[in-house]
N, C-alpha and C positions, 0 to 999 in steps of 0.2 A: 278164912283166907280166900276161899274160892267162891265166886259169884255164880250161882246156878242159872240155868236158862229159865226164861228168856232174858237176854241182855238188852235193856232198853236204852234209847238215846240219852235220857237224863242221867242215867247211872254210868254211862260210858266215860271213862277218864279221858281228858282232852290231850294228855301227852302219852303217846304210845312209844315207849322207849325200846329200841331194838339192840340187844347185845349180839353183835356179829363177830365171829371168830377173827377175820382178818384185821379188824380195827382195834383189837384189845392190847396190842403192843406188849405182849408178854404177861399181862395181868390175867388172873384167873377169873372166869365168868362170875363165880359166886362173890368175888371181891367187888366187882363192878356192880352186881346186883345189890349188894349191901350198901354201897355208896348212893345208889339211886333211891333205895327205900328210905335211907336216912334223910335224903333231900325232899322226900314227900311224894315220890313217884308211886302211882297206884296201878300201873300196868307195865309189864315187861314181856317182851318176846325174846326167846333164845333162838338164834339162827346159826347153824353150822352146816355149810354146804360141802365140806371136805372131810370131816371126821368120820371114823368108823361108827357103826351102830353102838358099840360099847362105849366109845368116847362120848358120843352125843348123849347117851343115857346117863353116864356118870356125871357129866357137866350139868345136865338138866336136873338130876337128882340133887346135886350139890346146891344149885340155885334154889330149888324148891325147899330144901331144908333151911337154907340161909334166910329166906323171906317168910318162913312159916310164922304165922301169928301177926303178920304186919298188915293184913288185909290187902296186900298187893296181888293183883291178878297175874298169872303166869301162862303164857302161850308158848307152845313149841312149834317151830316152823317145820312144815312138811311132814313131821313124824307123829301121826295120831297114835301109833302104837306106844311110842315113848311118852307122849302126853298122858296116856291112860296109865302107863306103868308107874309114873312118878306122881300121879294125882294132881296134875296141872289143871288150871282152869279150863284149858282146851287146847286146840291146835289151830294152825293157820296154814292153808294150802293155796297153791297157785294154779294157773291154767294148765300147766303141764304135769301136775300131780294127780293122784287118784281123785276121781270125780267126787264132788261133795256128798252125794247120796251114799256112795260106797264108803267114804271116809267116816260118815256118820255112824256106820255099822261098827266101826272099830272103837269109837269113843263110847264112854259111858253115857247113859241117857241125860245126865245133868250137865255134861261138859259142853263147852261153847266152841263153835266152829266159825272161823273167818275165812274169807275168800278174796284173793287178789284179782282185780280186773284192770283192763287197760284201754277200754273204750266203752261207749254207750251200750252197744249190743251185749257185751259181756256183763255189764252192770245190770242190765235188764234181766238177764238170765240168773244172775246172782240174787236179785231181788225176788225172783220167783222160786228160788231154791230154798232148801232148809238152812242155808248159811245164816248165822245170827248177826253178822255184820259184814260190811263190804269195804274193801280197800281199793283205791283207785290211784293209778300213777303209771309212769313217773310224771309228776306235775312239772318239775323243773329238771334240768340236766343233772345226772347223778353218776358217781363213779363207784357206787356200791354193787353194781352188777357188771359182769364181763360183757354181756350182750343185752343192754337195756332195750326195753320196748320203746316205740315212738312216743315222743312227749305228748302228754295230755294237755298240759297248759291250764291256766285258770279258766278259760272259756270252756274247755272240755270238762273241767270239774263242775262248772255251773250246769252244763247239760246233764251230767250224771246225777247231780243233786235233784234234778227235776223228775228222775225216774226211780230214785232210791229213797225209800222211807226208813230203811234200817239204818243203824249207826254207820256213818260214812267216814272212813279214815283216809286222809290224803298222804301220799308217800312219794318220795323222790326229790332230792335236792332241797328239803325243808331246812331253813335256817331261822335264827332269831329275827333276821331282817325281813324275811318274807312271810312269817307267820300271820301277821294281820291280813294280808291279801288273801291268804289261803282260807282263813276263817270267813272272810267277807264273801268268798266265792261259794261257801256252803258246807265246808268240812265240819264235822262234829269233833274230830280229833286229828292230830298230826303225828305221823310216824317219823321218828328221827333216828338216824344212825350216826353218820360221820360228824355232824356238827355237835353231837353229844359225846360220842365215844372218843373222838380225837381231841377233845378239850383237855388242857393241862389239869384242870380240876373238874372231874365229871359231876360231882355233887353240886358244885357251884353253878355249872352250866345248866344242870337240870333245874335248879331253883330259878334261874333266869328264864328258862322256857315256861315253867309253871306260872311265873308272874305275867309273862307275855300272853299266856292263854287264859288268864282270869276273865270271867264274863264282864 
């Protein structure tokens, strides 16, 4: 189920599905994870910015148990301690979280670590760090964050692609309609929250994204 380090670009799934608490509409995270896996999704991140440590742990554990044996990768946002506790593939941290090299100490040696960046300078630092992959965004306007960072845009994505050799994940306002332009600008994968989580049928929407992301 878990992919050990190093995580290379060819093996990195092109759809990075994010299960975020505010977008679930009363559905349990593990139910959403099951629908995604059934649709063929191979990478899930669980993000909960408001739950207690116990709540985040229990939801993360439920997701891990639900997708066990599916070969779907699981990342826990912000919480390397919980990622290690539930045996997730790894963790994902942002610029305001514990620094990458300190986060690495919390994770097991085989676990994967991703880092969010918002400009070329941060992307260069991420490339030089021990992070296994780099996320860049927001590419487009997004409502998934209360205080979003300045837009990177497609041109900013192209600039970041020039300095990052690690797997590069584009995030922020990604939809079925703009996926082609994001891939053309150099992203290896796209992270999707609202256009996936708020769809009437999450599984069907995931299948549509997977078709749009086919090489």
